[in-house]
N, C-alpha and C positions, 0 to 999 in steps of 0.2 A: 498436864498442860493442855489446854484446848487447841485445836488446829488453827485458830485465828489469833493466838497469842504470840508475840515476838519472843523467840528464844535466843536469837542472835541478830545483831545489826552492826553494820560497819560504822567507823567513826564519821563517815560522810553524812550520817543522819543529823549531826549537829549543824552542818552547813545548810542542810535542807530545812530543818524545823527548829533548830536552836536547842534541841535536847541532846544530852550525852547518851551513848548507848546504854549506860547503866539506868538512866531515867526511863528509857523506852522499854527495855526488856521486862516482860511480864504483862505489859499492856496489850490490848487487842489491836488489830488492824484498824478498828473503827474508833478507838479511844480519842484520837487527836483530831476528829472531825467535828464540825458544827452539828447541832442536833438534826436539822433537816437532811443534811448530807449523810449523816450516819444512818438515818432511816432509809434513804434511797439506796445506799450501798449494801445495807443488810438485805434488802429485797433482791438486789442483783446477785449477791454472793450466797444467798440461801440455797439455790440449786447447785451452784458450783461446788460448795463444800459438801453438800449431800451426795453429789455424784462424782466428787473428786476430779473435777474437770480443770484443764489448763485455762488460765485467763490471760488476756493480753490487751494492751491499749486501753485499759480502764482509766478514765480520767475522774479525779475527785479532788475536792477542796479540803484543806487541812488548816488547822490553827497553829501558826508559828508560836514559839514560846513568848515572843514579844507582842503577840496579839494580832499580827498581820495574817491575812489569808494567803495561803500558798496553794497553787494547783499542781498536783502530781499526776504522772502517768505511771501505772503499775502493771507489771507482768509477772506471772508466777506459774510454777509447775508443781504438781503434787509430789511429795516425798514419802517414802515408806521405810519401815523398820526392816531389819534383816529377816524377820518372820513374815514380811509382806503386809504388815498392818499400816494403814494410812495414819500418818502422824502430823501432817501439816503441809505447808507450802514453802518452797524456796523461790525468792523472786527479787525484783529490783524496783526502786522508785526513781523516777526522773522528773526534775523540776521543769514544768512547761508553763510557768506563770505568765511570762510575757506573751507566748503564743496564744494562751487562753484569753488574755486581755484583748489582743488584736482580734481574735476570733469573735469575742463577745461584742466588740464595737461593730463589727461587720454584721453580725446577726441582729443586733438591736436596730441598726439602720434598716436592714431588710424587713424586720418586723414592723417598724414604724411606717415604712412605705406600703407594706401589705395591709396594715391597719387602715390607712387612708383610703386605699383602693377598696377594701372590704366595706368600709362605711359608705363610700359612694355607691357601690353596688347595692348595699342594703337599702339606702334611701330610695334608689330607683325601683328596687324590688318591692319595698314597702308601699310605694305609690301604686304599683300595679295590684298588690294584694288587697289594698284598701278599696281601690276603685272597682275591681271586678265584682265583689259581692254587693257593693253599694249600687253599682250600675244595674245589677240584676234585681235588687229590691225595688229600685225606682221604676224600672221597665215593667216588671210584672205587676206592680201595684197600679201603674198607669193603665196597663191592659185591663185590669180588673175594674178600674173606675170607668173606663170608656165602654166596656162591654157588660157592665153590671146588669142592665135591663134585658140584654139579648143573649148572653152566653149561657149555656146549660150549666147546672150546678157542678157537674164533674170537671168542667173546664175551669170554673172559678176556683174549685178545690186544687186543681193542678197549679194555678197561679199562687195560691196560698202556700202550697208545699214548697215551691221554688223560693218564695220569699223567706219561708222559715229556714230552709237549708242555707241560704245566703246569710241570713241573720246569725245562724249558729257559727258559720265560718268567720264572720266578722267579729263575733263575741270571743271566739277562741283566740283570734289574733290580738284583740284588745286585752284579753286576760294575760297573754304572754308578755305584752308590753308593760302591763301593770306589775306583773310578778318581777320582771327584770328591773323596773324602776324601784320597787320596794327592796329587792335584794341589794342593789347598788347603794341604797340609802340606809341599809341595815335595819329596815323596819318590818321585814317579813317575819312573822312569829312561827315557831315550830312547837308542836305538841308531841313530845316523845312519850310513848307508852309501850308496854310489853304486848306484842301481838304476833300472830302467825304470818310470816311472809308468804307462805303457800296459799293462805286464804285470800290475801290481797291479790296475788297473782291470778287465782281462779276467777275472782270478780272482774279483773281487767280483761281476761280472755273472754268471759261471758259477754262483756260489753262490746267486744270486737267480733262477735259471732257472725253477724251479717256480712262484714267485710271478708272474713275468712271463707265463708260459704260462697261468696261472689267469685272468688278466685280459686275455689276448690283446694284450699290449703289445709294440710294436715298438721296436727300438733303432736309432737313426740316428746314425752317426759322422760328425763334421764335422772337416775339416782334420787328418786322422790321419797324414799322411805326413811326419813330421819327427822329429827326435831328442827323446826324452822322458826322457833321463837326468837325474837330480838326486840330491842327497844328502838322504835322509829316513829316518825310522823307518818301515819297511814295515808293521809291525803297526798303528801308530797311524794312519797315512794310510789303510790299508785300512779301519780302523774308521770314519774320516770318510766315505770313499766309500760304504761300506755303509749308513751312516746316511742320506746323501743319496739313495741308490737306494731304500732302504726307504720313506722318506717320499714320494718321487716315485711309487713303485708304489702305496702305500697311498691316496694322494689323487688318483690319475689316474682318468679315466673309462675304461670298458671299451673296448678296441680302439684306443686312442690311441697316440701316439708319444713316446718319450723321446729327446731329442737330446743327445748327449754330445760334448764337444770338449775337446781338450788343445791349448793354444797357448802360444807364447812371450809373456811379459809382463815388466813392470818393477816393482820394489819401491823405495820411497823410505824412507830412514832417516837417522839422524844421520851415518852413514858415507857417505851419498851414494846414488846410484842403482845398483841391482844387477839382474842378469838373473834371471828367474824363469820358472816354468811355471804356467799357469793351467788348472785343470780346472773345467768348467761342466756341470751337468746341468739340462736344461730339460724341464719337464713341461707337460701340458695339463690340469692339475687344477683344484682349487678356488681356488688363489691365496692371497695374503697381503694383508690390508688395508694401506693406505698407512702408517697410524700405527703399524704393528707391525713394519715392515721393520728398524728400528733396534734393536728389543728382542727379536727372535726368538731371538737367541743368548745372552740373559741366563739365568742360573740360575733354575730353577723356573717359567720363562715358557712358556706354550703359546699358539699363535695362537687367537683367539676362534673361528675357523672350524674348529678341530680339537679343541676341548675336549670336545665331546660325541660319544660313540660310538666314537672312534678309539683310545682308550686312551693310555697313555704318561704320563710324569711330568714332562716339560719338562726333562729332564736331557741327552738325547741331543745336541742342537745346542750346548748350553753346553759339554759335554765336547769336542765337535768344535772349538769356538773355542779352548779351552785348548790342545788339541793343535797347532792351526795357529799360535797365538801362540808356543808353545814352539819352533816351526820358524822363528820370525821372519817369518811370512807374514801374509796378510790373508784374511779370510773375510767373505762378505756374501751377501745375498739381494736379488733384484730381481724386477720383474714381467716375465712373458712377454707381449709385445705381443699375441700371439695367444690369450691366456688361460692362466692357470697361473703357475708360478713358475720362477725360475732361481736355482740355488744354485751359488756359486762359491768357490774358494779359490785363492790364489797362494802358492807356496813358493819360496824362493830355490834356484837351481840348485846353489849351493855354500854350505854352512853356515860360519859364522864359526869360527875356531880355538878360541874359548872353549867350544864344544860338545864 
């Protein structure tokens, strides 16, 4: 019997989920959960089971025999045989459906209020982001027109360079808006093909060489000697990596190190566990507040630490999430224990046939 199979359950299970103990015994802890919830809990319990850790206060939704959704809170401790071999968990389930509903209503209200606030901030920020490069383009082109007959060539060239830089910034912003519009309309196409993730990473780093040198940042590669082939859209994944790198460079202290790693990982879905590749970029920058780690990839959201002075519209990471979701992958941010942030994504090595 596997450590996540029920070997005993009290008659109370029938009151909780409508099943008799006899119907439940032999099934796994995850059998009575909806597909997405099963995948989420498998991810959570992967390390608990492997390291035989106690778990407590784990909330999860389950399917009652009558088809209703029931929210349970579970607590468990590892149990061992006389020989000291780990054989499973002894624990309890508690029905917290009503508390969960109340909590959900409160959270949804807070999310709606935050969404309205974020959209207002986004529109104000967008106005600034559009006006700044446009103002520069008009100003420097006006200087060039007025001083065309008197200014030395090097001065005119500096005006053209400023116009070009502002135009590139404006184009990048418009591309983000166009990508977001296409994503929301379901019209953005993806070209999945077998390619080396390490080669795409190298190209992205090469493109950022000037910015890295300007801040005297070092690149440290971790665990780079293994196969990095996977099926992915090279253009979209390149955009994700470039966004990760740009943010890491922008918010890193002068002379610090960016650590980059590609490693094998696993993804959990309704179809089961699949092999994947994980790319992580670790910086030693300003970091992300605890309460923003879960929202940093939402549309129109910027970290409170990056809202002033750094520019941006809060679209970049949201688009990255959409791209990774389209690859049936996972994207997240976490704290660097040494200060700064770690941005990660995992994509499956092989895409489903539906793509």
